[in-house]
C-alpha positions in Angstrom: 62.9 78.1 107.0 63.7 81.5 105.7 62.0 82.9 108.8 64.5 81.2 111.0 67.4 82.4 109.0 66.1 85.9 109.1 65.7 85.7 112.9 69.2 84.5 113.2 70.5 87.4 111.2 68.6 89.8 113.4 70.1 88.3 116.6 73.6 88.1 115.1 73.7 91.6 113.6 72.2 93.4 116.6 73.1 97.1 117.0 72.9 96.8 120.8 75.6 94.2 120.7 77.8 95.8 118.0 77.6 99.5 119.0 80.6 99.1 121.5 82.9 98.4 118.6 82.5 102.0 117.5 83.4 103.2 120.9 86.6 101.2 120.8 87.4 102.3 117.2 86.9 106.0 117.8 88.7 105.9 121.2 91.9 104.8 119.4 91.4 107.2 116.4 92.6 110.8 116.7 90.0 113.5 115.9 89.8 114.3 112.2 87.2 116.3 110.3 84.6 114.0 108.7 86.0 110.9 110.4 82.4 109.6 110.6 83.0 108.3 107.1 85.4 105.8 108.6 82.6 104.2 110.6 81.5 102.3 107.4 84.7 100.3 107.5 84.4 99.1 111.1 81.9 96.3 110.8 83.0 95.0 107.3 86.6 94.7 108.5 86.1 93.7 112.1 83.3 91.1 111.6 85.0 89.4 108.6 87.2 86.6 110.1 90.3 86.9 107.9 90.6 90.7 108.5 89.6 90.4 112.2 92.3 87.8 112.9 94.9 90.2 111.3 93.6 93.2 113.2 93.4 91.5 116.6 97.0 90.4 116.3 98.3 93.6 114.7 101.5 95.1 116.1 102.5 98.7 116.5 104.6 98.4 113.3 101.5 97.1 111.3 100.0 99.3 108.7 97.5 99.3 105.8 100.3 98.1 103.6 101.0 95.0 105.7 97.3 94.3 105.9 97.1 94.5 102.0 99.7 91.7 101.7 97.0 89.1 101.7 94.2 90.2 99.5 91.7 87.6 100.9 91.3 89.9 103.8 89.4 92.3 101.5 87.5 89.9 99.3 84.0 91.4 98.9 84.7 94.5 101.0 82.7 96.8 98.7 79.7 94.5 99.1 80.1 94.2 102.8 80.3 97.9 103.2 77.0 98.2 101.4 75.5 95.4 103.4 76.5 96.8 106.8 75.6 100.4 106.0 72.2 100.4 107.7 73.5 98.4 110.7 76.4 100.9 111.0 73.9 103.8 111.1 71.9 102.0 113.8 74.9 101.3 115.9 76.1 104.9 115.8 72.5 106.1 116.6 72.4 103.7 119.6 75.8 105.0 120.8 74.7 108.6 120.5 71.4 107.9 122.3 73.3 106.2 125.1 75.5 109.2 125.5 78.8 107.5 124.8 79.7 109.3 121.5 78.8 112.6 119.9 78.9 113.9 116.4 80.5 117.4 116.2 79.9 120.1 113.6 82.8 119.1 111.4 81.3 115.5 111.2 83.9 114.1 113.5 82.9 111.6 116.2 84.0 112.2 119.8 84.0 109.5 122.4 82.5 111.1 125.5 82.5 108.3 128.0 82.5 104.6 127.1 79.3 103.3 128.5 78.3 100.4 126.4 79.0 96.8 127.4 81.4 95.0 125.1 81.2 91.6 126.7 78.7 90.4 124.1 80.8 91.5 121.1 81.8 88.5 119.0 85.2 87.0 119.7 88.2 89.4 119.5 86.2 92.1 117.6 86.6 94.7 120.3 90.4 94.4 120.2 90.3 94.3 116.4 88.2 97.6 116.4 90.8 99.2 118.6 93.6 98.1 116.4 91.8 99.2 113.3 91.5 102.7 114.6 95.2 102.8 115.5 96.2 101.3 112.1 94.4 103.8 110.0 95.1 106.9 112.2 98.0 108.3 110.2 96.2 108.2 106.9 93.7 110.6 105.2 90.2 109.3 104.8 90.3 109.3 101.0 93.6 107.5 101.0 92.2 104.8 103.3 89.3 104.1 101.0 91.5 104.2 97.9 94.0 101.7 99.3 91.2 99.3 100.4 89.6 99.5 97.0 86.2 101.0 98.1 85.1 103.3 95.4 81.7 104.5 96.7 79.7 104.6 99.9 
């Protein structure tokens, strides 16, 4: 039985399916030094249904403060960041290998040309990843992690 559950997890959390989310996220995020650190927030916030529903419907006037109004969007975020760390690394590596993104010397990620197919991404996750990038764009990286309550990577 545990073999079937493990197989389902491998299919569901596939870097080939989830890598386009990083293209969408970084396409909507302006270039900042060390913005690669923000990639560890993409999967935990975009794949978690309460935060994904907020992000997919976020307006131009939305911010981290409006997202923080309902704390259930962030329940277990630190654990999810740790859980998705390896998958995040695999997704970024796949996007680099496909030539859609590049890591520059200042550890910022640059979208070269979006090449990955987003049709297999779950639900509204592609739109949520785009809105997440726009939502956190005006803030410093350390302020984002502090306001979300993530203390360590």
